[in-house]
C-alpha positions, 0 to 999 in steps of 0.5 A: 491509510494515513497514520495521524500520530506521525503528524503530531508535531507542533501545530505552529510549525505546520502550514496545513494547506502545504501539508495537505498538498504534500500528502495528496501528492505523496498519495498519488505517487505512492499509488503509482509506485505500489502498482509498479512494484506489485505488478512484479509480484502479481504477474504484471497485475494481470490474470494470475489470480484466476480460479485455482491460482495461488493467492499472494501471501502476507510475506508478498505484501510485506516485501512489496511494502519494503520495496515501495518505501525504500524506492529512491524516487519516492524517498527523494520526492517526499520528505520524511514527515510525509512518508512516515504518515502512511501506515506501514505493514510492520506498524499494523496488526497484520505484521503478526500474521503467518507470513506464508498464509494467503492474504485475507482481502476481507480485512477491514480493521482500522489503520490498514497498511497502504500497501494492503489497501492498494494491492487489494484494489488492484487484485479486485479490479483484475477479478472484476475485469476477468469476470466481465470478459468471461 
């Protein structure tokens, strides 16, 4: 979820406590932005993926990733160093997938994109909610 190589800077110039706070704040903010953007593609995040419904594609995740990281509010609230610390879809091995195939939520590779992880959590939470209501 966090790309450690993006944080490879001169250690003398970094206040580790401030960096940790900035990363935590950006992570929480990113969760909210992803949930908002993903909601547009996941039928407001509710009940679309019941049995037989069409699953999101890799292209959908790529689009969500692009919109999330281009979000003006997110960009304004967090500096480039912090924003670049998150693993993006294009930086992962997932970018080579057939974009029109349904997403495989069983992936557990190292360095999965933050959008993949959080959208997967949203979809799984919705599936759990649906199962408990049936």
